[in-house]
SETORLO-548048 format. One record per residue (C-alpha): residue number from 1; residue in one letter; x, y, z. Coordinates in nm, 3 decimals. Layout:
! SETORLO-548048
> NUM/A/X/Y/Z
...
//
This chain:
! SETORLO-548048
> 1/M/0.698/0.785/-1.628
> 2/S/0.546/0.959/-1.278
> 3/T/0.624/0.854/-0.920
> 4/N/0.509/1.103/-0.614
> 5/R/0.627/1.071/-0.261
> 6/L/0.314/1.125/0.009
> 7/P/0.308/1.209/0.392
> 8/I/0.060/1.051/0.506
> 9/K/-0.270/1.299/0.541
> 10/E/-0.242/1.400/0.182
> 11/F/-0.180/0.989/0.100
> 12/L/-0.525/0.955/0.269
> 13/L/-0.672/1.236/0.149
> 14/R/-0.597/1.168/-0.230
> 15/S/-0.636/0.784/-0.247
> 16/Q/-0.996/0.793/-0.145
> 17/N/-1.160/0.581/-0.383
> 18/K/-0.910/0.514/-0.590
> 19/L/-0.704/0.220/-0.584
> 20/I/-0.440/0.130/-0.299
> 21/L/-0.179/-0.130/-0.309
> 22/D/0.002/-0.275/0.008
> 23/V/0.285/-0.478/-0.159
> 24/R/0.391/-0.612/0.206
> 25/S/0.383/-0.986/0.259
> 26/P/0.064/-1.163/0.314
> 27/G/0.110/-1.209/0.682
> 28/E/0.179/-0.874/0.767
> 29/Y/-0.134/-0.767/0.603
> 30/N/-0.351/-1.009/0.716
> 31/H/-0.277/-0.889/1.052
> 32/A/-0.338/-0.576/0.976
> 33/Q/-0.410/-0.348/0.666
> 34/I/-0.516/0.027/0.584
> 35/P/-0.927/-0.009/0.512
> 36/G/-0.975/-0.094/0.157
> 37/A/-0.606/-0.176/0.089
> 38/V/-0.564/-0.440/-0.148
> 39/N/-0.258/-0.707/-0.091
> 40/L/-0.023/-0.726/-0.385
> 41/P/0.283/-0.875/-0.247
> 42/L/0.583/-0.819/-0.342
> 43/F/0.724/-1.104/-0.183
> 44/D/0.578/-1.396/0.015
> 45/D/0.568/-1.447/0.361
> 46/E/0.919/-1.716/0.304
> 47/E/1.053/-1.502/0.046
> 48/R/1.039/-1.169/0.255
> 49/K/1.158/-1.405/0.534
> 50/I/1.482/-1.506/0.335
> 51/V/1.512/-1.152/0.177
> 52/G/1.544/-1.007/0.585
> 53/T/1.769/-1.237/0.703
> 54/A/2.039/-1.226/0.406
> 55/Y/1.999/-0.845/0.492
> 56/K/2.031/-0.868/0.858
> 57/Q/2.330/-1.141/0.817
> 58/Q/2.500/-1.069/0.559
> 59/S/2.457/-0.724/0.379
> 60/R/2.205/-0.483/0.201
> 61/E/2.334/-0.576/-0.155
> 62/L/2.332/-0.882/-0.134
> 63/A/1.968/-0.871/0.018
> 64/I/1.870/-0.671/-0.280
> 65/K/2.022/-0.925/-0.547
> 66/I/1.807/-1.192/-0.405
> 67/G/1.522/-0.965/-0.442
> 68/L/1.574/-0.902/-0.782
> 69/D/1.564/-1.291/-0.833
> 70/L/1.251/-1.313/-0.683
> 71/F/1.104/-1.006/-0.861
> 72/G/1.192/-1.055/-1.210
> 73/P/0.991/-1.372/-1.282
> 74/K/0.678/-1.150/-1.139
> 75/M/0.658/-0.840/-1.316
> 76/R/0.441/-0.943/-1.586
> 77/K/0.216/-1.088/-1.362
> 78/I/0.238/-0.818/-1.143
> 79/V/0.167/-0.509/-1.408
> 80/E/-0.134/-0.732/-1.586
> 81/E/-0.306/-0.795/-1.221
> 82/V/-0.295/-0.399/-1.152
> 83/E/-0.425/-0.354/-1.515
> 84/L/-0.717/-0.597/-1.355
> 85/L/-0.749/-0.419/-1.048
> 86/S/-0.712/-0.068/-1.186
> 87/S/-0.995/-0.135/-1.417
> 88/K/-1.241/-0.261/-1.162
> 89/Q/-1.213/0.030/-0.944
> 90/F/-1.268/0.263/-1.217
> 91/A/-1.568/0.072/-1.325
> 92/V/-1.720/0.111/-0.972
> 93/N/-1.650/0.508/-0.939
> 94/N/-1.712/0.573/-1.333
> 95/S/-1.952/0.469/-1.623
> 96/E/-1.651/0.496/-1.871
> 97/S/-1.515/0.224/-1.811
> 98/H/-1.322/0.175/-2.152
> 99/Q/-1.053/0.424/-2.025
> 100/Q/-0.752/0.297/-2.037
> 101/P/-0.676/0.136/-1.679
> 102/T/-0.292/0.352/-1.673
> 103/A/-0.546/0.684/-1.685
> 104/N/-0.589/0.608/-1.325
> 105/P/-0.372/0.709/-1.009
> 106/V/-0.231/0.403/-0.806
> 107/F/-0.149/0.460/-0.467
> 108/I/0.133/0.214/-0.273
> 109/L/0.266/0.161/0.032
> 110/C/0.510/-0.079/0.216
> 111/W/0.621/-0.149/0.518
> 112/R/0.836/0.157/0.601
> 113/G/0.778/0.346/0.233
> 114/G/1.137/0.195/0.101
> 115/M/1.240/-0.073/-0.138
> 116/R/0.956/-0.256/-0.182
> 117/S/0.714/-0.028/-0.248
> 118/A/1.003/0.161/-0.469
> 119/A/1.006/-0.163/-0.691
> 120/I/0.702/-0.161/-0.765
> 121/A/0.635/0.212/-0.791
> 122/W/0.928/0.176/-1.075
> 123/L/0.768/-0.097/-1.234
> 124/L/0.411/0.054/-1.263
> 125/S/0.590/0.383/-1.352
> 126/L/0.735/0.238/-1.624
> 127/Y/0.459/0.087/-1.754
> 128/G/0.228/0.420/-1.764
> 129/F/0.089/0.418/-1.427
> 130/T/0.057/0.752/-1.222
> 131/V/0.196/0.612/-0.885
> 132/F/0.215/0.762/-0.501
> 133/V/0.366/0.623/-0.280
> 134/L/0.317/0.648/0.106
> 135/A/0.620/0.830/0.243
> 136/G/0.705/0.610/0.586
> 137/G/0.449/0.333/0.491
> 138/Y/0.251/0.152/0.713
> 139/K/0.417/0.259/0.963
> 140/A/0.322/0.599/0.897
> 141/Y/-0.040/0.494/0.899
> 142/R/0.009/0.324/1.244
> 143/N/0.120/0.620/1.382
> 144/H/-0.169/0.832/1.230
> 145/I/-0.428/0.599/1.374
> 146/L/-0.261/0.642/1.692
> 147/Q/-0.259/1.048/1.690
> 148/T/-0.609/0.993/1.588
> 149/L/-0.726/0.755/1.865
> 150/G/-0.589/0.988/2.081
> 151/L/-0.792/1.342/2.012
> 152/P/-1.031/1.466/2.202
> 153/Y/-1.416/1.370/2.106
> 154/S/-1.746/1.486/2.184
> 155/L/-1.928/1.149/2.235
> 156/N/-2.304/1.054/2.351
> 157/V/-2.320/0.709/2.478
> 158/V/-2.615/0.472/2.420
> 159/G/-2.675/0.308/2.746
> 160/G/-2.933/0.027/2.898
> 161/Y/-2.914/-0.339/3.046
> 162/T/-2.836/-0.610/2.800
> 163/G/-3.122/-0.649/2.562
> 164/S/-3.296/-0.289/2.557
> 165/G/-3.230/-0.268/2.174
> 166/K/-2.910/-0.060/2.187
> 167/T/-2.778/-0.120/1.881
> 168/E/-3.118/-0.096/1.686
> 169/V/-3.161/0.276/1.834
> 170/L/-2.794/0.352/1.748
> 171/H/-2.830/0.234/1.351
> 172/E/-3.206/0.459/1.363
> 173/L/-2.985/0.716/1.517
> 174/K/-2.760/0.691/1.198
> 175/N/-3.057/0.676/0.969
> 176/K/-3.141/0.990/1.097
> 177/G/-2.831/1.150/0.978
> 178/A/-2.652/1.149/1.356
> 179/C/-2.272/1.075/1.365
> 180/V/-2.292/0.743/1.470
> 181/I/-1.981/0.493/1.553
> 182/D/-2.113/0.103/1.554
> 183/L/-1.813/-0.027/1.821
> 184/E/-1.939/-0.387/1.781
> 185/G/-1.998/-0.360/1.409
> 186/L/-1.590/-0.280/1.423
> 187/A/-1.518/-0.550/1.692
> 188/A/-1.719/-0.800/1.492
> 189/H/-1.889/-0.894/1.874
> 190/K/-2.170/-0.809/2.049
> 191/G/-1.994/-0.795/2.385
> 192/S/-2.111/-1.052/2.599
> 193/A/-2.046/-1.432/2.600
> 194/F/-2.291/-1.475/2.354
> 195/G/-2.145/-1.207/2.106
> 196/S/-1.985/-1.385/1.910
> 197/L/-2.281/-1.588/1.759
> 198/G/-2.385/-1.538/1.423
> 199/M/-2.068/-1.265/1.382
> 200/P/-1.743/-1.286/1.167
> 201/S/-1.416/-1.366/1.298
> 202/Q/-1.301/-1.093/1.479
> 203/P/-0.996/-0.865/1.348
> 204/T/-0.683/-0.834/1.523
> 205/Q/-0.660/-0.585/1.788
> 206/E/-0.434/-0.356/1.526
> 207/M/-0.725/-0.387/1.238
> 208/F/-0.990/-0.289/1.522
> 209/E/-0.800/0.032/1.579
> 210/N/-0.752/0.084/1.243
> 211/L/-1.097/0.049/1.142
> 212/L/-1.235/0.287/1.446
> 213/G/-0.952/0.522/1.367
> 214/L/-1.099/0.541/1.048
> 215/E/-1.420/0.630/1.159
> 216/L/-1.326/0.890/1.370
> 217/S/-1.149/1.099/1.087
> 218/K/-1.442/1.091/0.950
> 219/Q/-1.650/1.265/1.135
> 220/N/-1.722/1.607/1.100
> 221/G/-1.690/1.788/1.455
> 222/E/-2.032/1.661/1.570
> 223/P/-2.105/1.460/1.884
> 224/I/-2.059/1.136/1.798
> 225/W/-2.331/0.848/1.889
> 226/I/-2.153/0.507/2.037
> 227/E/-2.290/0.229/2.217
> 228/D/-2.188/0.174/2.558
> 229/E/-1.923/-0.124/2.576
> 230/S/-1.704/-0.268/2.835
> 231/Q/-1.347/-0.212/2.707
> 232/R/-1.305/-0.526/2.611
> 233/I/-1.528/-0.647/2.327
> 234/G/-1.462/-1.023/2.256
> 235/L/-1.091/-1.028/2.185
> 236/V/-1.062/-0.670/2.142
> 237/N/-1.014/-0.363/2.337
> 238/I/-1.127/-0.023/2.314
> 239/P/-0.784/0.149/2.280
> 240/G/-0.706/0.319/2.602
> 241/P/-0.681/0.722/2.510
> 242/F/-1.048/0.677/2.330
> 243/W/-1.158/0.467/2.649
> 244/K/-1.103/0.769/2.851
> 245/T/-1.293/0.975/2.651
> 246/V/-1.582/0.729/2.639
> 247/R/-1.589/0.716/3.044
> 248/N/-1.647/1.112/3.089
> 249/A/-1.954/1.081/2.808
> 250/P/-2.249/1.151/2.869
> 251/I/-2.501/0.852/2.889
> 252/C/-2.861/0.859/2.735
> 253/F/-2.965/0.548/2.956
> 254/I/-3.267/0.365/2.769
> 255/D/-3.493/0.194/3.065
> 256/L/-3.686/-0.054/2.951
> 257/P/-3.903/-0.313/3.194
> 258/F/-3.708/-0.662/3.251
> 259/E/-3.981/-0.867/3.088
> 260/E/-3.956/-0.703/2.742
> 261/R/-3.545/-0.721/2.755
> 262/L/-3.600/-1.070/2.848
> 263/D/-3.835/-1.117/2.528
> 264/H/-3.617/-0.971/2.349
> 265/I/-3.292/-1.139/2.384
> 266/T/-3.473/-1.521/2.423
> 267/A/-3.636/-1.403/2.045
> 268/E/-3.263/-1.264/1.962
> 269/Y/-3.032/-1.548/2.090
> 270/G/-3.306/-1.839/2.087
> 271/A/-3.242/-1.933/1.717
> 272/F/-2.894/-2.014/1.747
> 273/N/-2.818/-2.413/1.846
> 274/K/-2.813/-2.536/2.174
> 275/E/-2.459/-2.665/2.176
> 276/D/-2.331/-2.272/2.069
> 277/L/-2.558/-2.123/2.365
> 278/A/-2.407/-2.418/2.633
> 279/S/-2.033/-2.319/2.545
> 280/A/-2.163/-1.946/2.624
> 281/I/-2.299/-2.010/2.939
> 282/Q/-1.986/-2.231/3.050
> 283/R/-1.777/-1.934/2.958
> 284/I/-1.952/-1.760/3.228
> 285/S/-2.018/-2.068/3.467
> 286/K/-1.733/-1.970/3.709
> 287/R/-1.906/-1.567/3.786
> 288/L/-2.277/-1.710/3.750
> 289/G/-2.187/-1.961/3.980
> 290/G/-2.259/-2.303/4.044
> 291/L/-2.617/-2.332/4.086
> 292/E/-2.741/-2.092/3.844
> 293/T/-2.523/-2.232/3.611
> 294/K/-2.709/-2.592/3.647
> 295/N/-3.003/-2.422/3.649
> 296/A/-2.943/-2.269/3.334
> 297/F/-2.814/-2.614/3.163
> 298/Q/-3.123/-2.761/3.306
> 299/Y/-3.333/-2.488/3.113
> 300/L/-3.164/-2.507/2.803
> 301/E/-3.200/-2.883/2.759
> 302/E/-3.564/-2.877/2.829
> 303/N/-3.593/-2.631/2.558
> 304/N/-3.720/-2.396/2.826
> 305/L/-3.515/-2.070/2.681
> 306/K/-3.705/-1.848/2.858
> 307/E/-3.619/-1.957/3.168
> 308/C/-3.286/-1.950/3.071
> 309/F/-3.237/-1.625/2.973
> 310/R/-3.384/-1.537/3.240
> 311/I/-3.107/-1.638/3.492
> 312/L/-2.832/-1.495/3.238
> 313/L/-3.018/-1.139/3.203
> 314/K/-2.997/-1.090/3.595
> 315/Y/-2.638/-1.150/3.575
> 316/Y/-2.544/-0.914/3.303
> 317/D/-2.783/-0.675/3.483
> 318/K/-2.586/-0.709/3.784
> 319/H/-2.254/-0.655/3.548
> 320/Y/-2.370/-0.383/3.376
> 321/L/-2.494/-0.145/3.726
> 322/K/-2.153/-0.231/3.852
> 323/G/-1.943/-0.124/3.521
> 324/L/-2.233/0.211/3.505
> 325/H/-2.146/0.293/3.882
> 326/N/-1.756/0.288/3.838
> 327/R/-1.768/0.600/3.653
> 328/K/-1.693/0.872/3.870
> 329/A/-1.895/1.129/3.741
> 330/L/-2.198/0.941/3.689
> 331/P/-2.399/1.185/3.873
> 332/T/-2.378/1.427/3.594
> 333/L/-2.330/1.213/3.299
> 334/L/-2.657/0.984/3.323
> 335/T/-2.972/1.095/3.163
> 336/T/-3.259/0.796/3.200
> 337/F/-3.563/0.719/2.948
> 338/A/-3.841/0.563/3.062
> 339/C/-3.941/0.348/2.764
> 340/E/-4.176/0.111/2.765
> 341/K/-4.125/-0.118/2.407
> 342/V/-3.774/-0.228/2.295
> 343/S/-3.747/-0.009/1.942
> 344/P/-3.585/0.177/1.699
> 345/R/-3.782/0.444/1.769
> 346/N/-3.642/0.528/2.156
> 347/A/-3.388/0.676/1.924
> 348/D/-3.650/0.958/1.907
> 349/L/-3.590/1.053/2.233
> 350/L/-3.292/1.089/2.242
> 351/I/-3.266/1.320/1.960
> 352/K/-3.507/1.553/2.108
> 353/H/-3.281/1.568/2.461
> 354/S/-2.997/1.619/2.227
> 355/I/-3.123/1.910/2.078
> 356/A/-3.311/2.056/2.344
//
């Protein structure tokens, strides 16, 4: 029977490609978690409330007794579920799937690394698993993430007006071996009023920070390429300490003709239904102005998508230009690359510049 408590950095290092069990309640887990961790709740949300209330209002001893009453009937199911999860995890990483599930280490965390993780660790250790518990629990992980977000990073920012194909360029940079973090991909949003179209639900702010912190921790010291964004991406915000680093990073501005960009966004967003496009226009109607909003809606109703997006693109160009010039050190940060077509191959110009 083997259980060990690990500090956060060692826990994250040793748990890579291993089974991580988050034994907090579903509500806690769904709000935010260590990316890749599997929820194996000791208590559901209501049970956690009952135990917590007993702890606060009566005594620790009573809370433990209530917890044991709830835990006892679940023991066998928990063991069997971990056996299944362990076998699946091992099969992903190895060809020798016949190995006993208990031969694979299990990594466990709760909120503070206290009674919940201790209970599950005791059960799995008793059954034969080698178990590692995160000292300090998820709270220690969050502190680690906040520290990670505040570290200095060398960044290169891919800039350009809406419709410049910045995301495509970013992906091409990654294909060519550059260090890349896709902020819009992590946020599940493309940044504008139309940014949620075709995207999954956004993560919570805390989960977005966890995902960003994970990506930052993977970098090897090379400059990181990111796309130029507003601090707010849909419903989430780029965390303040990292945002300060972004705003002081050099910008590689992809300069493309207006009509080329217009064709690109018309093709990209024109496939969505009118109702979704109309809702997006409505969200920016106050900033767009009454006349332009009316004209945009009229063109949309007439299926004249190009003229509809022409109005919107002019608005976003002004909005982006304002944000660009808000950078205090802009003259020394900005390098412009004149391009003719929206293309992932524009990444080649950025690479040549970065190694020159």
